[in-house]
C-alpha positions in Angstrom: 106.3 104.1 96.2 103.0 105.0 94.6 100.6 102.3 93.4 97.8 102.7 90.8 95.2 100.0 90.5 92.8 99.5 87.6 90.7 96.9 85.9 87.6 96.8 88.1 84.1 96.7 86.7 80.7 95.1 86.6 80.6 91.4 85.8 78.1 88.6 86.0 78.6 85.6 88.4 80.9 83.1 86.8 82.7 85.8 84.8 86.3 87.0 84.8 88.2 90.2 85.4 91.9 91.0 85.5 93.1 93.7 87.9 96.3 95.6 87.3 98.5 97.6 89.7 101.4 99.6 88.4 104.1 100.9 90.8 106.0 104.1 90.4 109.4 102.7 91.1 111.6 99.9 89.7 112.7 98.9 93.2 109.3 97.2 93.5 110.9 94.1 92.2 112.3 93.4 95.7 108.9 94.1 97.3 106.1 91.7 98.2 103.0 92.7 96.4 99.4 91.9 97.4 95.8 92.4 96.8 93.2 93.1 99.6 89.5 93.8 99.2 86.8 95.5 101.2 83.2 94.6 100.8 80.4 97.0 101.8 80.0 97.1 105.6 82.9 94.8 106.2 86.6 95.1 107.1 89.3 94.9 104.6 90.6 91.4 104.0 93.5 89.7 102.4 93.1 88.2 98.9 96.5 87.2 97.5 100.2 88.0 97.7 103.3 87.4 95.7 106.9 87.7 97.0 109.9 89.1 95.2 110.8 85.5 94.5 107.4 84.7 93.0 106.1 82.7 95.9 102.3 83.1 96.2 99.8 83.1 99.0 96.0 83.1 98.7 93.0 83.4 101.0 91.1 80.2 101.2 88.0 81.9 99.6 89.8 82.5 96.3 92.1 79.5 96.0 91.6 77.9 92.6 89.8 80.9 91.2 92.2 83.8 91.4 95.8 84.0 90.2 98.3 86.6 91.3 101.3 87.3 89.1 103.9 90.0 88.6 105.9 91.5 85.8 109.0 93.2 87.3 110.0 94.7 83.9 106.7 96.7 84.0 106.6 97.3 87.7 103.2 95.6 87.7 101.2 93.1 89.6 98.1 91.4 88.3 95.1 89.6 89.8 93.3 87.3 87.4 89.9 86.6 88.8 87.9 83.7 87.3 84.6 82.1 88.4 83.6 85.3 90.1 80.9 85.0 92.9 78.6 87.6 94.4 80.8 87.5 97.5 83.8 88.8 95.5 82.1 92.2 95.3 84.1 95.0 96.9 86.9 97.6 96.4 90.2 95.9 95.6 93.4 97.5 96.8 97.0 96.7 95.8 99.7 97.0 98.5 103.4 96.7 98.7 105.7 95.6 101.5 109.5 95.8 101.4 112.2 95.6 100.5 111.7 92.0 101.7 111.8 88.3 100.7 109.0 87.4 103.1 105.4 86.9 102.2 102.4 87.6 104.4 98.7 88.2 104.4 98.8 90.5 107.3 97.5 93.9 106.4 99.6 95.8 109.0 102.8 94.5 107.3 102.0 96.5 104.1 103.4 100.0 103.9 102.2 101.3 100.5 98.7 101.2 99.2 96.9 102.0 96.0 93.6 103.9 95.7 91.4 100.9 95.1 89.3 99.7 92.2 85.6 98.6 92.4 84.6 95.1 91.4 80.9 94.4 91.3 79.6 90.9 90.7 75.9 91.0 89.9 73.4 89.3 87.7 
């Protein structure tokens, strides 16, 4: 499975961005899909995940601001990011785990990774 992330960019605090990740295979509909991010000088961290059954899981730092969704017909997962903060700056990676019905925020559980897209929040 190959994953291609896009949609990053430069945005002011309080602004919004939508990230998109397209998978190379239709079988992705039975995978759990997730977004992770890595800020400069920090370790990669979990952001959000969505299971094959559309259950969602969020990091506490993004709850209420970010929304993960998926469109299985398009082999795509989205991350809508609103009310962006300086601390949201980083490289955002999409990831896939499966086939599975489980949902997790554990990085080691994810087998397939996209190349990352840069999100910069700055005034």
